[in-house]
C-alpha positions in Angstrom: 10.7 -29.3 -25.4 11.8 -27.6 -22.6 10.1 -24.6 -20.6 10.5 -21.1 -19.8 10.6 -20.8 -16.2 12.1 -17.3 -15.9 11.3 -14.2 -18.1 11.6 -10.2 -17.6 8.2 -7.9 -17.7 9.9 -4.6 -19.9 8.8 -0.7 -19.9 8.7 1.7 -22.9 10.0 5.2 -21.9 11.1 8.8 -22.0 12.7 8.3 -18.2 14.0 4.9 -17.4 16.0 5.2 -14.5 12.6 7.9 -13.5 10.3 4.9 -13.9 12.2 2.1 -12.5 12.9 3.8 -8.8 9.0 4.3 -9.2 8.9 1.1 -10.1 11.2 -0.2 -6.9 9.9 1.6 -4.7 5.8 0.1 -5.6 7.5 -3.2 -5.8 11.0 -2.9 -3.2 12.8 -3.7 -5.7 17.2 -3.2 -5.9 18.3 -1.7 -8.9 22.3 -2.6 -8.8 23.9 -1.4 -11.3 25.5 -3.0 -14.5 27.9 -6.5 -14.1 31.4 -4.3 -13.5 30.3 -1.3 -12.8 30.2 0.4 -9.0 27.1 2.7 -9.9 24.5 3.2 -12.2 25.8 6.9 -12.6 29.8 5.1 -13.7 27.8 2.5 -15.8 26.4 5.5 -18.3 30.0 7.3 -17.6 30.8 4.2 -20.1 28.3 5.5 -22.5 28.6 6.5 -26.0 26.2 10.1 -24.8 23.7 9.4 -27.1 22.6 5.7 -25.1 23.7 7.6 -21.7 20.3 7.3 -19.8 18.7 4.8 -23.0 18.1 2.5 -20.1 17.8 1.0 -16.6 16.7 -2.6 -14.8 15.6 -4.2 -11.4 15.1 -7.4 -9.9 13.1 -8.5 -6.8 15.8 -9.2 -4.0 14.4 -13.0 -3.2 14.9 -13.7 -6.8 11.4 -14.7 -7.1 9.8 -11.8 -8.7 10.8 -11.7 -12.6 13.6 -8.4 -13.7 12.1 -5.3 -14.5 14.0 -3.7 -17.4 13.4 -0.1 -18.7 14.5 0.7 -22.2 14.1 4.5 -23.5 11.9 5.5 -27.0 11.7 8.3 -29.3 7.6 8.1 -29.5 5.4 9.1 -26.4 2.9 6.2 -24.4 0.1 7.0 -27.6 -3.1 4.4 -25.7 -4.0 2.4 -23.2 -1.5 -0.6 -22.8 -2.2 -4.2 -23.9 -0.5 -5.5 -20.5 -0.3 -3.5 -17.4 0.6 -5.1 -13.9 -1.5 -5.3 -11.0 0.1 -4.9 -7.2 -1.3 -7.4 -5.4 -1.8 -5.0 -2.1 -5.6 -7.0 -0.8 -5.3 -10.6 -1.3 -7.4 -12.5 0.3 -9.2 -9.0 1.9 -12.9 -7.8 1.0 -14.9 -5.1 1.7 -14.6 -2.4 3.6 -10.7 -3.8 4.8 -9.7 -4.1 1.0 -11.6 -1.4 0.6 -9.6 0.5 3.6 -6.5 -1.6 2.4 -6.3 -0.3 -1.3 -6.6 2.9 -0.2 -3.7 3.8 2.6 -1.3 1.3 -0.4 -2.6 4.3 -2.8 -2.1 6.8 -1.4 1.8 5.4 0.1 1.9 5.3 -4.6 0.3 8.6 -5.1 3.0 10.1 -2.6 6.3 8.4 -4.8 4.9 9.9 -8.2 1.4 7.5 -9.2 -1.7 9.1 -11.0 -4.8 7.6 -9.5 -7.2 7.2 -11.8 -10.7 5.1 -10.4 -12.3 2.9 -7.7 -13.1 -0.3 -9.5 -16.3 -0.7 -7.2 -16.4 -5.2 -6.7 -19.4 -6.4 -8.4 -20.9 -10.3 -8.5 -17.4 -12.1 -10.3 -14.7 -9.6 -9.0 -13.3 -7.8 -5.3 -12.9 -3.9 -5.2 -9.6 -2.5 -7.1 -7.4 0.9 -8.3 -7.4 1.9 -11.6 -3.8 4.0 -11.3 -1.3 5.2 -13.9 2.4 5.2 -12.9 5.3 8.1 -13.3 4.8 8.2 -17.0 1.0 7.4 -17.4 1.8 4.0 -18.0 -1.9 2.1 -16.0 -1.6 -1.1 -14.0 -4.6 -2.7 -11.3 -3.8 -1.8 -7.5 -5.3 -4.9 -6.3 
């Protein structure tokens, strides 16, 4: 049996384009319009009114990372995410150097609309990370 080599990460959200554009900025992803359309607006105008803005997608321009797909759902976020992204900003760094790097990236993400929840300090097993939320309250870790 062949193993799966590609996957996409799907976000349920209220405003797919807003959330997608946030993650594009966080990760350096791009959001090319669907095939056959020059822009996302042109694509949306081709849909029935009730389907406009119902989804948005972005990709890693290097082709290495997974595609991110954002779909509109009627219900709001009800509890803690069962799955979250770890944004790896401090890989290989320890102590104060790691904290300084995480704090600088945290400030950049807050300026994009993220919310800082709390610092999870280093312990005997893990280095420090910062628990955050995206523009719709989805948790992610800045580590």
